[in-house]
N, C-alpha and C positions, 0 to 999 in steps of 0.2 A: 299664827296669822290662818285668817279665815279665807277659802277661797272665791268667797263673792267679796268685790271691792265696794266701797260707799258709790266709785263712782258709774256706778251700773255695768259693770263689767264682769264675767264667772270664768277661773282658772280652769279648762278640765285636762286631766290626765287624756294622754294619749300613747297610745302604744305602736309604734316604730315596727315593721320588716322587714329585713330587706332580705332575700335568697340571693344565691351567685345566678347574674345574669337575669336581674329585674329589676323593676323600679322599686320604690320604696314605699311601702303599705302602710296607710296610718287607717286604724281604730279609734273608737271614743269609746268607751265599756260604759261611762254613765247615761251617754244617748242612743239606745242599743237602735241598728242600719245607719247611723253616722260615720261614712270612711272616707275615707282618701288616699291618693298618689303623689307622687312626684317621681323625676329624672337622679334631679338629686335631694337629700335631706332637707336641704331652705326650703326648697319649691315643696317640697312632702308637708313640710310645716306649713307653710304660707296656703297651701290647697287645702289642709285640715283645718285651720282661722274659717275659711269661705266656706268650709261643708259643717261646721257648728253653728256659723251664724246663718245658715239659711234653715241648718236642722232646725235651730232655735225658733227663727220665724216662721216658722212652719208649726211648731207644737202653738207657738204662741197665738197664732187666726186659728187654729181651733178647740182655740179655750183652754187645750190641756195645762198640767202642772211643770215646770221644769223641774228633773232630776236634780237631784245636791251633787252640785261636786264632791268627787274624793279624791284623798290625796295620791298622787304615787304608790306611798309606802303602805295604803292599804289597798291597793292592787298589785304590784307586783311579788306579793307571794300565792298569790293566785297560777294554778298547774296553766291555767289557759293564756298566761303570757308570758310560760317559762323562754319562751324563744325570742319575745320581744325587748326592745330597750324603752324608756317611758321620758316622757319632755309634759312641759304643760301648754298648754294654746289659749292663748285668753279671748274670747268672743267679748262683743262690744255692743253687740246690737239691743240690750238687755234695756227694757225702758227703766229710765231712773225717776226714783219712786220719792 
């Protein structure tokens, strides 16, 4: 299964971090500079979807090429994400072609 759907959406892997006495932090490895947070896991993932959509809109407005999303399996072996856990968040703002 590809991470790009025929309906104009993409699934980006996100890394979720949670330290004691902190909110959940979310980074998007395939979209450098795209991150979010939330008090609950659900809120963090919802906010991550919003951040991904805004980041993609900015890239498209600037005429940038969208990075190809990688699968969680391709990322979790990196020592950069050893203390996080993974999920996938769907972006729904891609133009349909």
